[in-house]
C-alpha positions in Angstrom: -35.8 -64.9 65.3 -36.1 -68.8 67.1 -32.3 -69.7 67.3 -30.8 -66.8 66.0 -32.2 -67.4 62.9 -32.2 -64.5 60.4 -35.4 -63.7 58.5 -34.4 -65.7 55.0 -33.9 -68.5 57.2 -36.8 -68.8 59.4 -39.0 -67.8 55.7 -37.0 -70.9 54.2 -37.6 -72.9 57.5 -41.2 -72.2 57.3 -41.7 -72.7 53.6 -40.3 -76.3 54.0 -42.2 -77.2 56.6 -45.6 -76.2 54.6 -44.0 -77.9 51.4 -43.7 -81.1 53.2 -47.3 -80.9 55.0 -48.8 -80.3 52.0 -47.1 -83.3 50.0 -47.5 -85.3 53.4 -51.4 -84.5 52.8 -51.7 -85.1 49.1 -50.1 -88.8 49.5 -52.7 -89.6 51.9 -55.7 -87.9 50.0 -54.5 -89.7 47.0 -55.6 -92.8 48.9 -59.3 -92.0 47.4 -58.0 -90.8 43.8 -58.4 -93.6 41.1 -59.0 -94.6 37.7 -62.4 -95.5 36.8 -62.5 -99.1 37.1 -63.1 -101.8 34.2 -66.0 -103.6 34.1 -65.1 -107.0 36.1 -65.2 -110.2 34.2 -68.2 -111.3 35.5 -70.1 -108.2 34.6 -68.9 -108.3 31.0 -69.8 -112.0 30.9 -73.4 -111.0 32.6 -74.0 -108.0 29.9 -77.6 -108.8 28.5 -78.1 -109.8 24.9 -81.1 -107.7 24.9 -80.6 -104.1 24.0 -83.4 -103.2 26.0 -81.7 -104.3 29.3 -78.9 -102.0 29.1 -78.7 -99.0 31.0 -80.3 -95.5 29.0 -78.3 -92.4 29.0 -78.8 -89.3 27.1 -75.3 -87.2 26.6 -76.3 -83.4 26.0 -74.0 -81.5 24.4 -74.1 -77.8 24.3 -72.4 -76.5 20.9 -71.5 -73.0 19.3 -69.4 -72.9 16.2 -67.9 -76.3 16.9 -67.8 -77.1 12.8 -64.2 -78.3 13.4 -64.8 -80.7 16.4 -68.6 -81.5 16.5 -68.3 -84.7 14.2 -65.9 -86.5 15.8 -67.4 -85.6 19.3 -70.6 -87.2 18.4 -69.1 -89.7 16.2 -67.2 -91.0 19.8 -70.1 -90.4 21.7 -72.6 -92.7 19.6 -70.2 -95.5 19.6 -70.4 -96.2 23.2 -71.1 -99.6 24.8 -73.0 -101.5 26.7 -75.1 -98.8 27.4 -78.4 -97.2 25.2 -77.8 -94.1 24.2 -79.0 -91.1 22.6 -77.5 -88.1 21.8 -79.0 -84.5 22.7 -76.8 -81.5 20.9 -78.0 -78.0 21.3 -77.3 -76.1 18.9 -76.4 -72.8 21.0 -76.6 -69.9 17.5 -74.0 -71.3 15.7 -73.2 -69.1 12.6 -70.9 -71.6 11.0 -71.0 -75.3 9.5 -71.8 -76.7 12.9 -76.0 -77.0 12.1 -75.2 -78.8 8.3 -72.9 -81.0 10.1 -75.4 -82.1 12.8 -78.3 -82.3 10.3 -75.8 -85.0 8.5 -75.2 -86.7 11.4 -78.8 -87.2 12.7 -80.0 -88.3 9.0 -77.6 -91.4 9.9 -78.1 -92.3 13.2 -81.7 -91.9 14.7 -80.2 -91.8 18.3 -78.7 -88.2 17.8 -81.1 -85.2 18.4 -80.8 -81.6 17.2 -82.3 -78.5 19.2 -81.6 -75.0 17.8 -81.6 -71.9 20.1 -81.8 -69.1 18.0 -81.8 -66.3 20.9 -81.0 -66.6 24.2 -83.9 -65.6 26.9 -83.1 -62.9 29.4 -81.4 -64.2 33.0 -79.8 -67.1 31.4 -75.9 -67.9 30.3 -76.0 -69.8 26.8 -74.3 -72.9 28.2 -76.7 -73.2 31.2 -79.7 -72.3 28.9 -78.6 -75.1 26.2 -78.1 -77.4 28.9 -81.5 -77.3 30.8 -82.7 -77.7 27.1 -80.9 -80.6 26.5 -81.7 -82.0 30.1 -85.5 -81.4 29.6 -85.4 -83.7 26.6 -83.7 -86.4 28.4 -86.2 -89.2 29.5 -83.3 -91.9 30.1 -82.2 -93.2 33.7 -79.0 -91.1 33.2 -77.5 -87.8 31.8 -74.4 -87.2 30.7 -73.0 -83.4 30.4 -70.1 -83.6 28.1 -68.0 -80.9 25.9 -68.1 -80.7 22.4 -64.4 -80.7 22.0 -64.2 -84.0 24.2 -63.3 -87.2 23.3 -64.5 -90.2 25.5 -63.4 -94.0 25.0 -66.1 -96.8 23.6 -66.3 -98.0 27.5 -66.2 -94.9 29.4 -69.9 -94.7 29.8 -70.7 -98.3 30.9 -67.9 -98.1 32.8 -69.3 -94.7 34.7 -72.6 -96.3 35.3 -70.9 -99.8 36.4 -69.2 -97.5 39.0 -71.8 -95.3 40.5 -74.3 -98.3 40.6 -72.1 -100.0 42.5 -71.0 -97.5 45.0 -74.7 -96.2 45.1 -73.7 -93.0 43.8 -76.0 -90.4 41.8 -73.1 -88.5 40.4 -70.1 -89.7 38.7 -67.4 -86.9 37.3 -63.9 -87.3 36.1 -60.9 -84.9 35.3 -59.9 -84.8 31.4 -56.8 -85.5 30.2 -55.3 -82.9 27.3 -54.7 -84.3 23.4 -53.3 -84.5 21.9 -50.3 -85.2 24.7 -47.4 -82.9 25.2 -44.9 -83.0 27.8 -45.9 -80.6 29.9 -49.7 -80.8 29.4 -48.7 -84.2 30.8 -47.4 -82.9 33.9 -50.0 -80.3 34.1 -52.1 -83.6 34.7 -50.5 -84.8 37.4 -50.5 -81.4 39.3 -54.2 -80.8 39.0 -55.2 -83.6 41.0 -52.4 -83.3 43.7 -53.9 -79.4 44.5 -57.2 -80.7 45.0 -56.7 -84.1 46.2 -58.3 -83.4 49.6 -61.4 -82.6 47.1 -61.3 -85.6 45.8 -60.8 -87.5 48.9 -63.5 -85.8 50.9 -66.7 -86.3 48.0 -65.3 -90.0 47.6 -65.5 -90.7 51.2 -69.2 -88.8 51.7 -67.8 -85.8 53.1 -69.5 -82.5 52.7 -66.8 -80.2 53.0 -65.9 -80.3 49.3 -67.8 -80.3 46.0 -66.9 -81.6 42.3 -68.0 -81.4 39.1 -66.4 -81.2 35.9 -67.6 -80.0 32.7 -65.8 -82.6 30.4 -67.7 -85.7 32.4 -71.0 -84.9 34.3 -72.6 -87.8 34.7 -75.8 -87.9 37.0 -78.9 -90.1 37.9 -82.3 -87.9 36.3 -83.8 -87.7 39.2 -81.4 -86.3 41.3 -80.7 -83.7 38.9 -84.5 -82.7 39.0 -84.2 -83.0 42.5 -81.3 -80.5 43.3 -82.7 -78.2 40.7 -80.9 -78.9 37.7 -79.3 -76.0 35.3 -82.7 -74.1 36.1 -80.9 -73.5 39.6 -77.4 -72.4 37.7 -79.0 -69.7 35.5 -76.5 -67.7 35.5 -73.3 -69.3 37.3 -69.9 -69.6 35.1 -68.7 -72.6 36.5 -72.0 -74.6 36.0 -70.0 -77.7 36.4 -68.7 -77.7 39.5 -71.4 -76.0 41.4 -73.9 -78.9 40.1 -71.8 -81.0 42.2 -72.2 -78.4 45.1 -76.5 -78.8 44.7 -76.2 -82.4 44.6 -74.2 -82.6 47.9 -77.1 -80.0 49.6 -79.6 -82.3 48.3 -78.1 -85.3 49.9 -76.9 -86.8 46.5 -73.3 -89.0 46.5 -71.0 -88.3 44.5 -67.9 -90.3 43.0 -64.7 -88.5 41.2 -62.4 -90.2 39.2 -59.3 -89.3 36.8 -60.2 -89.3 33.5 -57.0 -89.0 31.3 -57.1 -91.1 28.6 -60.6 -91.9 29.0 -62.0 -88.7 28.9 -59.5 -86.6 26.2 -60.2 -82.9 25.8 -59.1 -81.2 22.4 -58.8 -77.5 23.8 -55.6 -77.0 25.0 -52.4 -78.7 24.4 -49.9 -77.8 26.4 -49.4 -76.6 30.5 -49.2 -73.2 29.8 -52.2 -73.0 27.6 -54.6 -73.8 30.7 -54.2 -70.0 31.7 -56.1 -68.2 28.8 -58.8 -71.0 28.9 -59.5 -70.9 32.4 -60.2 -67.0 31.7 -64.0 -66.9 32.4 -63.6 -69.8 35.2 -60.8 -68.9 37.8 -62.4 -66.2 39.5 -65.6 -67.4 39.7 -64.8 -70.5 41.1 -63.6 -68.4 44.1 -67.1 -66.7 43.9 -65.6 -63.6 42.7 -64.2 -62.9 45.7 -61.1 -60.6 45.4 -59.2 -61.3 48.8 -59.6 -64.9 48.1 -58.1 -64.1 44.7 -55.1 -61.8 45.9 -54.2 -64.3 48.8 -54.0 -66.8 46.3 -52.1 -65.3 43.8 -49.6 -63.9 46.4 -49.7 -67.1 48.5 -49.3 -69.5 46.2 -46.6 -67.8 44.4 -43.8 -67.2 47.2 -44.6 -70.5 48.3 -43.4 -72.0 44.6 -40.6 -68.9 44.8 -38.6 -69.7 48.2 -38.9 -73.0 47.6 -37.4 -72.8 43.7 -34.5 -70.6 44.6 -34.0 -71.9 48.5 -30.9 -73.6 47.3 -29.2 -70.3 46.0 -29.4 -69.1 49.4 -28.0 -72.1 50.4 -27.4 -73.2 54.3 -29.7 -75.9 55.9 -32.9 -74.2 55.5 -32.4 -73.0 52.2 -31.7 -76.2 50.6 -34.1 -77.7 52.5 -36.7 -75.3 51.2 -35.8 -76.9 47.8 -35.8 -80.3 48.8 -39.5 -79.8 50.2 -40.8 -77.9 46.8 -39.1 -81.0 44.6 -40.8 -83.4 46.7 -44.2 -82.1 45.1 -42.6 -84.9 42.9 -43.8 -87.5 44.8 -47.4 -87.5 44.9 -47.3 -86.0 41.4 -45.6 -89.6 40.6 -48.2 -91.4 42.1 -50.6 -90.2 40.1 -48.6 -90.3 36.8 -48.4 -94.5 37.8 -52.2 -94.5 37.7 -52.8 -92.7 34.9 -50.3 -95.6 33.5 -47.2 -92.9 33.0 -43.7 -93.1 34.1 -43.4 -91.8 37.6 -40.4 -89.8 36.3 -42.9 -87.0 34.9 -43.8 -86.3 38.3 -40.4 -84.6 37.9 -41.5 -81.9 36.3 -45.0 -80.9 38.2 -42.9 -78.5 41.0 -41.9 -76.5 38.0 -46.1 -76.1 37.1 -47.5 -75.4 40.1 -47.4 -71.6 39.4 -50.0 -71.9 36.8 -53.0 -71.7 39.1 -51.9 -68.5 40.7 -51.1 -67.4 37.5 -54.8 -68.7 35.9 -56.6 -67.0 39.4 -54.6 -63.6 38.4 -55.3 -63.3 34.6 -58.9 -64.4 35.4 -59.5 -61.9 37.8 -58.0 -59.2 36.7 -59.6 -59.5 32.9 -63.2 -59.8 34.9 -62.5 -57.0 36.9 -61.0 -54.7 34.0 -64.4 -55.3 31.1 -66.7 -55.4 34.4 -67.9 -59.1 33.9 -67.4 -62.0 31.8 -67.6 -62.2 27.4 -68.5 -65.8 27.0 -69.3 -67.1 23.2 -69.7 -63.4 21.9 -71.9 -62.9 25.1 -71.1 -60.1 27.7 -72.4 -61.2 31.1 -71.8 -58.2 33.5 -70.2 -58.9 36.6 -72.7 -57.3 38.9 -75.3 -59.9 37.6 -72.8 -62.5 37.8 -72.6 -61.5 41.8 -75.9 -61.4 42.1 -77.2 -64.9 41.2 -73.9 -66.6 41.6 -74.7 -70.2 43.6 -72.0 -69.3 46.4 -70.2 -72.3 48.1 
């Protein structure tokens, strides 16, 4: 061992160096992680008085058995300001009151169109097929793909289009916030941007190493969507939102990614630990169903976390330094908190929630392999089929 260090001391020293490096890199990359900017005052003053002069956007929403949330979600979308908006909801084989609610809403607002899917064609995932149909019905300049459980602030779409136009971007995506908020849910909203800060920085600097796309808010120019192949090329891709960003990057299109936070509220999980079952179908798919990556990520990230968390129990210089380095994860998390308008002290909870990511990967991997595929909205998709048609990085 170097300098007569014991095995444990070496492990803690290496772990401290890794934590300091990761957190330092995150602080650097966070320079390019930001909120969606507000409309500038001069832009607000120049808003056209004629509605036809506003940018046009079609919101595409796939819904299956969403009677509890579909009404408020559609109403939030129809309240968007500063854009000419139409909402296309694809009722994907719903068996509850979703069709009835949609018919009632469509009768009161002609900007809402509803399409019904009674049978899923072979070779398609339900959501991908629904998004394909919705995008095919769009005639607007922009298409926004969002989820049936996401609520948007009234100015979000206009701000996103303005940001896309000012930065000559073809694709604008945003990470969502959890609603209603809980302390652990807020802390997880700080962890995730830190863990993928290099992804944010790369796409916002027009790099080609990474790509981003978030199902809660994927806004894309219609011509760019068609040029990259759209959901036709993502027929059997579970993480179609992420891989849409990949296809756009391959087609030479520019992406801009922002922190959504309270601008894009998702009503699918309240606490941080609820993320693990919610990522059951996605986490293994994000790493292209590669078992070696799943095992490496789970063991590596968990060991990384544990050595930081227990270092002070071992004591000595390297043990304490390992824990100090682990706790320094609160610094980049606190920076994200400030950008979301929260107290930076909330970042102190973030180091304790890092295990959510490896646990989500492990849960998704084990259940997908055990079942031999993914069960999504009462339809089973064999793993062999998903791997064969997956859009790999």
